[in-house]
Backbone as CSV, one residue per row, in Angstrom:
resi,resn,N_x,N_y,N_z,CA_x,CA_y,CA_z,C_x,C_y,C_z
1,MET,-22.388,-34.990,5.670,-21.814,-36.062,4.862,-20.668,-36.742,5.605
2,GLU,-20.110,-36.060,6.604,-19.054,-36.667,7.396,-19.628,-37.503,8.533
3,LYS,-20.601,-36.948,9.242,-21.139,-37.643,10.402,-22.048,-38.802,10.019
4,GLN,-22.678,-38.736,8.843,-23.576,-39.808,8.408,-23.103,-40.397,7.077
5,GLY,-21.785,-40.512,6.940,-21.208,-40.995,5.681,-21.697,-42.363,5.269
6,GLY,-21.943,-43.245,6.245,-22.407,-44.587,5.917,-23.774,-44.610,5.291
7,SER,-24.558,-43.561,5.534,-25.922,-43.503,5.003,-25.978,-42.921,3.600
8,ILE,-24.879,-42.298,3.160,-24.871,-41.706,1.813,-23.660,-42.182,1.019
9,ALA,-23.191,-43.391,1.325,-22.017,-43.924,0.634,-22.349,-44.498,-0.737
10,ASP,-23.634,-44.677,-1.011,-24.032,-45.275,-2.277,-23.910,-44.255,-3.416
11,ARG,-23.985,-44.745,-4.654,-23.947,-43.893,-5.840,-25.221,-44.088,-6.657
12,PRO,-25.707,-43.024,-7.290,-26.806,-43.208,-8.241,-26.279,-43.907,-9.489
13,ARG,-27.159,-44.434,-10.285,-26.743,-45.106,-11.508,-26.198,-44.081,-12.499
14,MET,-24.962,-44.297,-12.970,-24.327,-43.426,-13.952,-23.986,-44.283,-15.166
15,VAL,-24.862,-44.274,-16.142,-24.736,-45.181,-17.281,-23.547,-44.803,-18.162
16,ALA,-23.422,-43.525,-18.508,-22.359,-43.096,-19.423,-20.978,-43.351,-18.821
17,ALA,-20.751,-42.799,-17.624,-19.425,-42.894,-17.007,-19.191,-44.254,-16.361
18,GLY,-20.189,-44.789,-15.692,-19.990,-46.008,-14.919,-20.142,-47.299,-15.688
19,GLU,-21.061,-47.346,-16.660,-21.347,-48.600,-17.349,-20.722,-48.683,-18.741
20,ILE,-20.792,-47.604,-19.518,-20.240,-47.653,-20.881,-18.745,-47.361,-20.862
21,LEU,-18.343,-46.277,-20.226,-16.934,-45.883,-20.217,-16.090,-46.741,-19.294
22,SER,-16.683,-47.228,-18.198,-15.909,-47.952,-17.186,-16.220,-49.440,-17.105
23,TYR,-17.156,-49.920,-17.918,-17.513,-51.349,-17.900,-17.965,-51.813,-16.518
24,GLY,-18.413,-50.888,-15.676,-18.856,-51.267,-14.340,-17.751,-51.748,-13.436
25,GLU,-16.492,-51.412,-13.747,-15.352,-51.946,-12.994,-14.682,-50.922,-12.084
26,ARG,-15.153,-49.696,-12.053,-14.535,-48.680,-11.205,-15.202,-48.640,-9.835
27,LEU,-14.387,-48.629,-8.806,-14.902,-48.475,-7.450,-15.644,-47.149,-7.295
28,THR,-15.231,-46.150,-8.061,-15.852,-44.832,-7.997,-17.362,-44.899,-8.162
29,PHE,-17.863,-45.826,-9.000,-19.286,-45.897,-9.301,-19.960,-47.127,-8.693
30,ALA,-19.236,-47.869,-7.878,-19.794,-49.108,-7.313,-20.891,-48.791,-6.304
31,HIS,-21.935,-49.601,-6.315,-23.017,-49.441,-5.356,-22.652,-50.154,-4.056
32,VAL,-23.198,-49.653,-2.963,-22.917,-50.242,-1.658,-23.365,-51.694,-1.636
33,GLY,-22.500,-52.558,-1.141,-22.792,-53.991,-1.093,-21.510,-54.770,-0.853
34,ASP,-21.598,-56.084,-0.979,-20.435,-56.938,-0.718,-19.281,-56.630,-1.672
35,ARG,-19.582,-56.429,-2.957,-18.522,-56.139,-3.935,-17.828,-54.819,-3.606
36,PHE,-18.605,-53.821,-3.241,-18.051,-52.525,-2.868,-17.120,-52.661,-1.671
37,ARG,-17.545,-53.425,-0.667,-16.726,-53.589,0.532,-15.450,-54.365,0.241
38,ARG,-15.525,-55.356,-0.641,-14.313,-56.106,-0.991,-13.315,-55.215,-1.719
39,MET,-13.806,-54.383,-2.622,-12.926,-53.479,-3.358,-12.297,-52.449,-2.426
40,ARG,-13.086,-51.910,-1.518,-12.555,-50.938,-0.556,-11.495,-51.578,0.329
41,ARG,-11.752,-52.817,0.750,-10.805,-53.502,1.626,-9.482,-53.741,0.932
42,ALA,-9.541,-54.127,-0.355,-8.313,-54.382,-1.111,-7.486,-53.109,-1.271
43,LEU,-8.147,-51.993,-1.535,-7.430,-50.733,-1.686,-6.899,-50.231,-0.353
44,HIS,-7.688,-50.387,0.695,-7.284,-49.871,2.002,-6.007,-50.532,2.492
45,ALA,-5.836,-51.811,2.188,-4.661,-52.539,2.661,-3.367,-51.928,2.144
46,HIS,-3.414,-51.303,0.966,-2.194,-50.759,0.372,-2.197,-49.248,0.239
47,LEU,-3.257,-48.575,0.683,-3.308,-47.116,0.566,-3.537,-46.423,1.901
48,GLN,-3.635,-47.172,2.988,-3.767,-46.529,4.284,-2.459,-45.806,4.623
49,PRO,-2.486,-44.821,5.537,-1.300,-43.999,5.791,-0.026,-44.790,6.080
50,LYS,-0.104,-45.830,6.891,1.106,-46.591,7.213,1.677,-47.279,5.983
51,ALA,0.790,-47.834,5.143,1.251,-48.504,3.928,1.790,-47.492,2.925
52,ALA,1.168,-46.313,2.864,1.591,-45.290,1.907,2.987,-44.778,2.200
53,ASP,3.436,-44.896,3.457,4.800,-44.464,3.803,5.850,-45.216,2.994
54,GLU,5.530,-46.429,2.577,6.492,-47.222,1.813,6.758,-46.613,0.436
55,TYR,5.861,-45.772,-0.034,6.020,-45.173,-1.355,6.850,-43.885,-1.327
56,GLN,7.199,-43.403,-0.138,7.902,-42.127,-0.045,9.250,-42.121,-0.765
57,PRO,10.103,-43.148,-0.621,11.365,-43.137,-1.371,11.150,-43.084,-2.884
58,LEU,10.126,-43.782,-3.355,9.810,-43.771,-4.780,9.381,-42.371,-5.220
59,GLN,8.522,-41.737,-4.436,8.067,-40.390,-4.766,9.225,-39.395,-4.764
60,MET,10.122,-39.535,-3.795,11.284,-38.642,-3.733,12.170,-38.821,-4.959
61,LEU,12.374,-40.056,-5.383,13.222,-40.334,-6.541,12.676,-39.655,-7.792
62,TYR,11.383,-39.844,-8.051,10.787,-39.267,-9.247,10.670,-37.744,-9.148
63,ALA,10.452,-37.239,-7.929,10.360,-35.789,-7.745,11.697,-35.118,-8.055
64,LYS,12.794,-35.723,-7.617,14.122,-35.159,-7.898,14.413,-35.185,-9.396
65,LYS,14.018,-36.265,-10.052,14.205,-36.337,-11.500,13.399,-35.245,-12.198
66,MET,12.195,-35.000,-11.690,11.349,-33.972,-12.292,11.984,-32.595,-12.155
67,VAL,12.510,-32.274,-10.966,13.138,-30.971,-10.748,14.332,-30.783,-11.680
68,LEU,15.152,-31.824,-11.830,16.302,-31.730,-12.733,15.847,-31.523,-14.180
69,ASN,14.782,-32.211,-14.569,14.260,-32.054,-15.935,13.735,-30.639,-16.168
70,ILE,13.085,-30.064,-15.154,12.576,-28.695,-15.286,13.730,-27.706,-15.390
71,LEU,14.794,-27.924,-14.618,15.963,-27.046,-14.693,16.617,-27.120,-16.068
72,ASP,16.645,-28.329,-16.644,17.260,-28.503,-17.967,16.380,-27.956,-19.086
73,ASP,15.057,-28.067,-18.911,14.128,-27.671,-19.975,12.902,-27.000,-19.350
74,PRO,13.042,-25.769,-18.825,11.949,-25.113,-18.091,10.724,-24.821,-18.945
75,SER,10.883,-24.638,-20.234,9.737,-24.308,-21.078,8.767,-25.478,-21.217
76,ASN,9.230,-26.679,-20.902,8.400,-27.867,-21.042,8.003,-28.418,-19.669
77,PHE,7.845,-27.500,-18.698,7.636,-27.930,-17.313,6.378,-28.773,-17.127
78,TYR,5.310,-28.470,-17.885,4.059,-29.212,-17.686,4.240,-30.693,-18.027
79,ASN,4.937,-30.963,-19.127,5.187,-32.354,-19.496,6.061,-33.056,-18.467
80,HIS,7.003,-32.317,-17.870,7.855,-32.928,-16.845,7.027,-33.313,-15.615
81,ILE,6.071,-32.455,-15.244,5.204,-32.756,-14.108,4.332,-33.968,-14.414
82,MET,3.768,-34.007,-15.622,2.923,-35.130,-15.998,3.731,-36.427,-16.105
83,THR,4.981,-36.321,-16.543,5.846,-37.504,-16.619,6.077,-38.067,-15.226
84,CYS,6.384,-37.184,-14.282,6.598,-37.620,-12.897,5.353,-38.297,-12.340
85,ALA,4.181,-37.681,-12.580,2.933,-38.260,-12.096,2.689,-39.630,-12.716
86,ALA,2.890,-39.734,-14.034,2.634,-41.004,-14.729,3.588,-42.101,-14.250
87,MET,4.872,-41.764,-14.084,5.851,-42.758,-13.643,5.525,-43.254,-12.241
88,THR,5.159,-42.319,-11.347,4.857,-42.698,-9.965,3.634,-43.597,-9.898
89,ILE,2.564,-43.192,-10.583,1.317,-43.954,-10.518,1.464,-45.327,-11.167
90,MET,2.156,-45.393,-12.303,2.333,-46.679,-12.970,3.176,-47.630,-12.136
91,LYS,4.151,-47.091,-11.403,4.977,-47.936,-10.541,4.165,-48.459,-9.357
92,VAL,3.427,-47.568,-8.706,2.643,-47.980,-7.545,1.511,-48.908,-7.947
93,THR,0.875,-48.614,-9.073,-0.289,-49.399,-9.481,0.092,-50.754,-10.036
94,TYR,1.061,-50.776,-10.930,1.394,-52.018,-11.641,2.836,-52.457,-11.480
95,GLY,3.623,-51.765,-10.654,5.009,-52.150,-10.477,5.835,-51.950,-11.729
96,LYS,5.439,-51.017,-12.591,6.132,-50.812,-13.855,7.440,-50.076,-13.623
97,ASN,8.555,-50.686,-14.007,9.869,-50.098,-13.792,10.392,-49.346,-15.014
98,THR,9.844,-49.626,-16.192,10.320,-48.959,-17.392,9.890,-47.500,-17.379
99,PRO,10.699,-46.598,-17.932,10.354,-45.174,-17.926,9.008,-44.919,-18.598
100,THR,8.242,-44.020,-17.999,6.961,-43.611,-18.562,6.983,-42.100,-18.721
101,ALA,6.895,-41.622,-19.933,6.908,-40.188,-20.200,5.504,-39.705,-20.511
102,ALA,5.288,-38.400,-20.344,3.965,-37.833,-20.622,3.598,-37.981,-22.089
103,THR,4.614,-38.141,-22.951,4.360,-38.284,-24.384,4.218,-39.735,-24.817
104,ASP,4.390,-40.694,-23.889,4.209,-42.105,-24.227,2.740,-42.365,-24.536
105,SER,2.503,-43.324,-25.413,1.126,-43.612,-25.825,0.249,-43.994,-24.637
106,GLU,0.806,-44.724,-23.681,0.027,-45.162,-22.528,-0.392,-43.967,-21.672
107,ALA,0.545,-43.040,-21.428,0.225,-41.855,-20.639,-0.798,-40.982,-21.361
108,ILE,-0.682,-40.880,-22.677,-1.637,-40.089,-23.462,-3.029,-40.701,-23.371
109,GLU,-3.120,-42.015,-23.448,-4.418,-42.677,-23.370,-5.051,-42.486,-21.992
110,ILE,-4.226,-42.522,-20.936,-4.746,-42.287,-19.592,-5.368,-40.898,-19.497
111,ARG,-4.676,-39.902,-20.073,-5.200,-38.541,-20.057,-6.503,-38.444,-20.857
112,GLN,-6.560,-39.118,-22.000,-7.769,-39.082,-22.821,-8.952,-39.685,-22.072
113,ILE,-8.716,-40.815,-21.409,-9.780,-41.462,-20.646,-10.246,-40.555,-19.516
114,MET,-9.288,-39.905,-18.857,-9.644,-39.027,-17.747,-10.482,-37.846,-18.227
115,LEU,-10.144,-37.280,-19.375,-10.928,-36.178,-19.912,-12.347,-36.629,-20.249
116,MET,-12.484,-37.817,-20.841,-13.810,-38.351,-21.146,-14.595,-38.621,-19.870
117,PHE,-13.906,-39.131,-18.870,-14.536,-39.418,-17.589,-15.082,-38.142,-16.953
118,ARG,-14.276,-37.077,-16.962,-14.694,-35.827,-16.346,-15.894,-35.222,-17.086
119,ALA,-15.950,-35.424,-18.397,-17.090,-34.915,-19.170,-18.329,-35.763,-18.920
120,ALA,-18.141,-37.082,-18.784,-19.281,-37.996,-18.687,-20.014,-37.897,-17.360
121,ILE,-19.325,-37.467,-16.300,-19.983,-37.435,-14.991,-20.784,-36.150,-14.784
122,ARG,-20.690,-35.208,-15.697,-21.479,-33.983,-15.554,-22.960,-34.296,-15.746
123,SER,-23.758,-33.748,-14.878,-25.195,-33.990,-14.935,-25.760,-33.492,-16.264
124,GLY,-26.470,-34.364,-16.968,-27.095,-34.008,-18.229,-26.183,-34.049,-19.433
125,ALA,-24.939,-34.479,-19.253,-23.992,-34.502,-20.369,-24.400,-35.529,-21.421
126,TYR,-24.964,-36.650,-20.999,-25.353,-37.704,-21.927,-26.804,-38.118,-21.657
127,LEU,-27.576,-38.210,-22.718,-28.992,-38.552,-22.606,-29.193,-39.944,-22.020
128,VAL,-28.213,-40.812,-22.180,-28.348,-42.191,-21.716,-28.508,-42.268,-20.194
129,ASP,-28.045,-41.246,-19.473,-28.227,-41.254,-18.020,-29.686,-41.061,-17.641
130,SER,-30.473,-40.455,-18.527,-31.915,-40.294,-18.298,-32.719,-41.387,-18.983
131,ILE,-32.188,-41.923,-20.103,-32.861,-42.995,-20.851,-31.864,-44.149,-20.989
132,PRO,-31.719,-44.987,-19.957,-30.668,-46.009,-19.924,-30.693,-46.992,-21.082
133,TRP,-31.865,-47.276,-21.662,-31.908,-48.279,-22.722,-31.167,-47.836,-23.977
134,LEU,-30.797,-46.567,-24.067,-30.032,-46.093,-25.217,-28.672,-46.790,-25.319
135,LYS,-28.151,-47.261,-24.201,-26.826,-47.891,-24.240,-26.840,-49.198,-25.040
136,HIS,-28.013,-49.762,-25.291,-28.105,-51.006,-26.055,-28.145,-50.757,-27.562
137,LEU,-28.260,-49.485,-27.960,-28.249,-49.162,-29.385,-26.800,-49.071,-29.863
138,PRO,-26.392,-49.859,-30.841,-24.982,-49.918,-31.251,-24.435,-48.608,-31.776
139,TRP,-25.298,-47.726,-32.292,-24.812,-46.466,-32.841,-24.692,-45.366,-31.808
140,TYR,-25.194,-45.606,-30.592,-25.185,-44.554,-29.579,-23.871,-44.555,-28.794
141,GLY,-23.351,-43.354,-28.520,-22.198,-43.194,-27.638,-20.924,-43.835,-28.152
142,GLN,-20.631,-43.669,-29.440,-19.441,-44.309,-30.018,-18.158,-43.832,-29.343
143,GLU,-18.082,-42.555,-29.011,-16.874,-42.044,-28.355,-16.696,-42.681,-26.977
144,LEU,-17.805,-42.812,-26.235,-17.738,-43.466,-24.931,-17.308,-44.921,-25.064
145,ARG,-17.819,-45.598,-26.079,-17.475,-47.009,-26.273,-15.998,-47.162,-26.622
146,ARG,-15.474,-46.245,-27.449,-14.039,-46.304,-27.764,-13.199,-46.044,-26.514
147,GLY,-13.659,-45.103,-25.692,-12.957,-44.857,-24.436,-13.009,-46.048,-23.510
148,GLY,-14.162,-46.738,-23.478,-14.278,-47.938,-22.662,-13.354,-49.040,-23.126
149,GLU,-13.235,-49.212,-24.443,-12.313,-50.218,-24.982,-10.869,-49.868,-24.630
150,MET,-10.536,-48.584,-24.694,-9.192,-48.132,-24.343,-8.905,-48.406,-22.866
151,PHE,-9.884,-48.094,-22.030,-9.773,-48.331,-20.587,-9.556,-49.817,-20.288
152,LYS,-10.355,-50.654,-20.929,-10.262,-52.092,-20.703,-8.930,-52.644,-21.193
153,ARG,-8.478,-52.174,-22.369,-7.214,-52.656,-22.926,-6.022,-52.272,-22.045
154,LEU,-6.001,-51.042,-21.554,-4.908,-50.594,-20.702,-4.801,-51.449,-19.442
155,ASN,-5.926,-51.666,-18.802,-5.903,-52.441,-17.564,-5.584,-53.907,-17.812
156,THR,-6.154,-54.469,-18.855,-5.897,-55.882,-19.156,-4.429,-56.121,-19.477
157,ASN,-3.845,-55.256,-20.310,-2.441,-55.418,-20.682,-1.520,-55.312,-19.465
158,ASN,-1.768,-54.344,-18.613,-0.913,-54.164,-17.437,-1.092,-55.282,-16.414
159,LEU,-2.334,-55.703,-16.204,-2.570,-56.796,-15.266,-1.974,-58.103,-15.772
160,ASN,-2.066,-58.335,-17.087,-1.455,-59.546,-17.656,0.057,-59.517,-17.508
161,ARG,0.643,-58.328,-17.652,2.097,-58.207,-17.488,2.507,-58.520,-16.053
162,VAL,1.747,-58.015,-15.094,2.033,-58.290,-13.684,1.848,-59.770,-13.380
163,ARG,0.778,-60.351,-13.920,0.525,-61.770,-13.705,1.674,-62.611,-14.246
164,GLN,2.204,-62.223,-15.400,3.330,-62.939,-15.985,4.585,-62.785,-15.127
165,GLN,4.795,-61.600,-14.560,5.936,-61.389,-13.673,5.866,-62.296,-12.456
166,ILE,4.666,-62.415,-11.900,4.493,-63.245,-10.709,4.783,-64.705,-11.032
167,VAL,4.336,-65.165,-12.201,4.540,-66.563,-12.594,6.005,-66.860,-12.896
168,GLN,6.686,-65.924,-13.549,8.034,-66.168,-14.032,9.118,-65.766,-13.054
169,SER,8.780,-65.000,-12.026,9.811,-64.514,-11.113,9.329,-64.614,-9.684
170,SER,10.273,-64.857,-8.780,9.953,-64.908,-7.358,10.117,-63.545,-6.697
171,GLU,10.506,-62.528,-7.492,10.711,-61.205,-6.943,9.371,-60.570,-6.560
172,ASP,9.437,-59.682,-5.576,8.257,-58.936,-5.168,7.991,-57.831,-6.182
173,VAL,6.852,-57.901,-6.863,6.547,-56.902,-7.885,5.849,-55.677,-7.295
174,GLY,5.707,-55.647,-5.970,5.132,-54.467,-5.337,3.611,-54.500,-5.349
175,PRO,2.992,-53.427,-4.837,1.526,-53.372,-4.737,0.894,-53.108,-6.092
176,SER,1.065,-54.034,-7.009,0.670,-53.786,-8.388,-0.727,-54.275,-8.728
177,PHE,-1.465,-54.724,-7.739,-2.815,-55.192,-8.031,-3.860,-54.132,-7.690
178,ALA,-3.407,-52.926,-7.365,-4.362,-51.848,-7.077,-5.244,-51.595,-8.283
179,ARG,-6.475,-51.218,-8.028,-7.437,-51.038,-9.106,-7.131,-49.827,-9.970
180,SER,-7.803,-49.771,-11.122,-7.518,-48.722,-12.095,-7.908,-47.336,-11.601
181,MET,-8.771,-47.246,-10.586,-9.120,-45.926,-10.082,-7.898,-45.143,-9.673
182,LEU,-6.921,-45.815,-9.034,-5.699,-45.145,-8.610,-4.961,-44.582,-9.801
183,LYS,-4.866,-45.354,-10.863,-4.115,-44.885,-12.027,-4.839,-43.740,-12.724
184,ASP,-6.139,-43.881,-12.964,-6.883,-42.876,-13.719,-6.971,-41.559,-12.970
185,GLY,-7.354,-41.672,-11.679,-7.519,-40.441,-10.927,-6.209,-39.857,-10.484
186,GLY,-5.212,-40.691,-10.287,-3.953,-40.242,-9.721,-3.182,-39.303,-10.590
187,ALA,-3.111,-39.541,-11.867,-2.264,-38.717,-12.726,-2.686,-37.262,-12.680
188,ASP,-4.001,-36.990,-12.669,-4.467,-35.615,-12.579,-4.246,-35.051,-11.184
189,THR,-4.565,-35.851,-10.154,-4.464,-35.353,-8.790,-3.032,-34.995,-8.437
190,VAL,-2.083,-35.894,-8.764,-0.690,-35.638,-8.426,-0.180,-34.400,-9.134
191,SER,-0.497,-34.255,-10.412,0.027,-33.121,-11.167,-0.517,-31.801,-10.646
192,VAL,-1.790,-31.765,-10.178,-2.353,-30.545,-9.620,-1.690,-30.212,-8.292
193,ALA,-1.505,-31.241,-7.439,-0.976,-31.023,-6.094,0.477,-30.584,-6.101
194,MET,1.193,-30.788,-7.212,2.606,-30.471,-7.263,2.863,-29.033,-7.699
195,SER,1.814,-28.265,-7.897,1.999,-26.872,-8.296,2.647,-26.087,-7.156
196,VAL,3.567,-25.186,-7.512,4.275,-24.384,-6.514,4.165,-22.918,-6.903
197,GLN,3.802,-22.072,-5.969,3.660,-20.644,-6.218,4.641,-19.867,-5.348
198,ALA,4.867,-18.610,-5.722,5.857,-17.780,-5.038,5.503,-17.547,-3.576
199,LYS,4.214,-17.615,-3.216,3.788,-17.306,-1.851,4.315,-18.299,-0.824
200,VAL,4.745,-19.506,-1.243,5.280,-20.475,-0.293,6.801,-20.564,-0.367
201,GLN,7.411,-19.780,-1.235,8.858,-19.868,-1.412,9.610,-19.469,-0.139
202,ALA,9.102,-18.447,0.554,9.779,-17.988,1.768,9.802,-19.090,2.828
203,GLU,8.694,-19.809,2.951,8.643,-20.912,3.917,9.622,-22.009,3.543
204,PHE,9.693,-22.296,2.243,10.653,-23.292,1.769,12.078,-22.887,2.142
205,ASP,12.403,-21.629,1.879,13.763,-21.152,2.147,14.096,-21.245,3.630
206,GLU,13.110,-20.938,4.470,13.341,-20.964,5.909,13.499,-22.387,6.435
207,VAL,12.664,-23.299,5.964,12.664,-24.668,6.488,13.719,-25.537,5.813
208,VAL,13.800,-25.435,4.502,14.643,-26.346,3.732,15.997,-25.727,3.398
209,GLY,15.997,-24.444,3.109,17.235,-23.807,2.682,17.478,-24.045,1.199
210,GLY,18.649,-23.654,0.744,18.940,-23.768,-0.683,19.957,-24.820,-1.034
211,HIS,20.249,-25.728,-0.095,21.328,-26.689,-0.333,20.863,-28.145,-0.349
212,ARG,19.558,-28.360,-0.209,19.042,-29.727,-0.256,17.610,-29.702,-0.747
213,ALA,17.108,-30.881,-1.086,15.713,-31.003,-1.513,14.828,-31.276,-0.302
214,PRO,13.584,-30.810,-0.314,12.672,-31.123,0.796,12.345,-32.610,0.819
215,THR,12.087,-33.128,2.005,11.718,-34.530,2.174,10.409,-34.604,2.951
216,PHE,9.893,-35.806,3.094,8.654,-35.976,3.851,8.845,-35.612,5.318
217,ALA,10.091,-35.647,5.798,10.354,-35.264,7.188,10.083,-33.777,7.420
218,ASP,10.113,-32.968,6.365,9.850,-31.534,6.488,8.366,-31.201,6.462
219,GLN,7.524,-32.171,6.208,6.107,-31.900,5.961,5.442,-31.174,7.116
220,SER,5.745,-31.575,8.342,5.091,-30.955,9.498,5.507,-29.509,9.691
221,SER,6.613,-29.096,9.094,7.086,-27.721,9.226,6.653,-26.831,8.067
222,LEU,6.119,-27.429,7.019,5.691,-26.674,5.837,4.177,-26.475,5.863
223,LEU,3.700,-25.824,6.910,2.257,-25.678,7.105,1.628,-24.795,6.037
224,ARG,2.331,-23.751,5.624,1.782,-22.856,4.609,1.632,-23.575,3.274
225,LEU,2.613,-24.395,2.953,2.541,-25.161,1.710,1.362,-26.122,1.726
226,GLN,1.189,-26.827,2.858,0.072,-27.758,2.961,-1.266,-27.031,2.844
227,ALA,-1.363,-25.862,3.474,-2.602,-25.083,3.384,-2.839,-24.599,1.959
228,PHE,-1.754,-24.217,1.276,-1.879,-23.740,-0.107,-2.376,-24.850,-1.031
229,ILE,-1.830,-26.048,-0.863,-2.249,-27.182,-1.693,-3.719,-27.522,-1.427
230,SER,-4.107,-27.525,-0.148,-5.507,-27.819,0.186,-6.443,-26.784,-0.431
231,GLU,-6.051,-25.512,-0.387,-6.888,-24.457,-0.955,-6.949,-24.569,-2.471
232,ALA,-5.824,-24.913,-3.106,-5.819,-25.064,-4.559,-6.751,-26.187,-4.997
233,LEU,-6.752,-27.296,-4.252,-7.621,-28.422,-4.585,-9.083,-28.106,-4.271
234,ARG,-9.321,-27.258,-3.264,-10.698,-26.845,-2.971,-11.206,-25.895,-4.047
235,TRP,-10.331,-24.961,-4.453,-10.705,-23.969,-5.462,-10.908,-24.602,-6.825
236,ARG,-10.029,-25.509,-7.196,-10.140,-26.193,-8.482,-10.103,-27.707,-8.256
237,PRO,-11.195,-28.285,-7.741,-11.207,-29.732,-7.481,-11.067,-30.517,-8.774
238,LEU,-10.582,-31.732,-8.637,-10.389,-32.594,-9.800,-11.690,-32.763,-10.570
239,VAL,-12.782,-32.956,-9.851,-14.110,-33.086,-10.469,-14.978,-31.953,-9.947
240,ALA,-15.221,-30.951,-10.774,-16.010,-29.799,-10.345,-17.405,-30.245,-9.914
241,GLY,-17.801,-29.830,-8.731,-19.114,-30.220,-8.222,-19.108,-31.540,-7.481
242,GLY,-18.031,-32.299,-7.634,-17.939,-33.583,-6.947,-18.770,-34.663,-7.598
243,LEU,-18.613,-35.871,-7.112,-19.395,-37.004,-7.601,-20.672,-37.144,-6.792
244,ALA,-21.742,-37.508,-7.474,-23.029,-37.660,-6.803,-23.021,-38.858,-5.860
245,HIS,-23.665,-38.698,-4.723,-23.912,-39.792,-3.785,-25.408,-40.098,-3.772
246,ARG,-25.756,-41.218,-3.153,-27.172,-41.566,-3.027,-27.417,-42.100,-1.630
247,THR,-28.458,-41.624,-1.006,-28.787,-42.093,0.345,-29.325,-43.515,0.274
248,ASN,-28.824,-44.373,1.161,-29.338,-45.741,1.207,-30.356,-45.941,2.328
249,LYS,-30.628,-44.879,3.056,-31.720,-44.880,4.033,-32.076,-43.429,4.333
250,ASP,-33.201,-43.218,5.006,-33.600,-41.853,5.343,-32.534,-41.190,6.204
251,VAL,-32.201,-39.954,5.869,-31.183,-39.203,6.608,-31.831,-37.954,7.198
252,ILE,-31.655,-37.743,8.489,-32.177,-36.558,9.160,-31.051,-35.547,9.275
253,TRP,-31.246,-34.387,8.667,-30.264,-33.303,8.729,-30.962,-32.065,9.236
254,GLU,-30.591,-31.618,10.446,-31.263,-30.524,11.131,-32.761,-30.820,11.173
255,ASN,-33.578,-30.005,10.528,-35.030,-30.241,10.572,-35.556,-30.860,9.287
256,TYR,-34.650,-31.397,8.476,-35.051,-31.946,7.182,-34.842,-33.461,7.159
257,CYS,-35.704,-34.121,6.403,-35.548,-35.557,6.159,-35.220,-35.757,4.683
258,ILE,-34.058,-36.329,4.430,-33.655,-36.659,3.060,-34.028,-38.112,2.831
259,PRO,-35.013,-38.408,1.992,-35.498,-39.781,1.833,-34.438,-40.704,1.236
260,ALA,-34.550,-41.984,1.521,-33.665,-42.989,0.925,-33.810,-42.945,-0.587
261,GLY,-32.688,-43.114,-1.299,-32.708,-43.097,-2.748,-32.539,-41.709,-3.357
262,THR,-32.266,-40.704,-2.527,-32.085,-39.339,-3.004,-30.641,-39.128,-3.466
263,THR,-30.460,-38.449,-4.585,-29.118,-38.098,-5.061,-28.645,-36.855,-4.313
264,VAL,-27.425,-36.922,-3.779,-26.879,-35.851,-2.934,-25.511,-35.425,-3.475
265,PHE,-25.298,-34.123,-3.567,-23.999,-33.566,-3.953,-23.403,-32.813,-2.766
266,GLY,-22.106,-33.005,-2.534,-21.427,-32.224,-1.518,-20.931,-30.912,-2.106
267,ASN,-20.992,-29.834,-1.327,-20.559,-28.521,-1.792,-19.060,-28.345,-1.523
268,HIS,-18.228,-28.357,-2.572,-16.785,-28.182,-2.405,-16.422,-26.776,-1.957
269,TRP,-17.284,-25.821,-2.254,-16.940,-24.421,-1.974,-17.664,-23.874,-0.747
């Protein structure tokens, strides 16, 4: 999948998750073509490693706030982590400067959509993926349709707010035109990656000490922490089993031929 990624970059049709829940607007489910390439290009311009460096001061600011909140209220640590994730993603995605807490209605809706998304992509979860015409029946998939309306409303409201900022102000509103995939997937990914276990504490103490907070400059010295995070994400990936791919041409793998149009899953484990 790494050496022949271009041959399996396509996605099979996912009616429940891609068409009903996402209105066909998520890059995650886009089929290979001009639209897919335009969406990838727009995201790459603001998410490539050099561009992502610009977000480091923002991440440090919210991370320090999160640590202070955990020290003040350790029993509510999960909400503090989710608050940090939501604030960071909303700022990067839409340039939102107002505080965003895990208990805010917007953050709650993002979590609800993400839970529906994770359920909808499971193979066989919805009959409509096998019988696509079911999506035209008004009584079918009411929960998915409500989630789709929520998804559309969240993005429309935030994009309209950014558009209004651009019209009314000459200030730079930041990389706020990033697609909703960053916001939806980011809140879960960031919160998982921020988990800290006792096994990396010794490395922290040696590299960082007890008198300052770690920074991105310490990253190259925190090898155990990086390995721990990678293993945690491998052990418990955001989407168990991964997202299905589809071959857009015949693929030769060792002595096997995978025909074009075949659905392919990568093994996370």
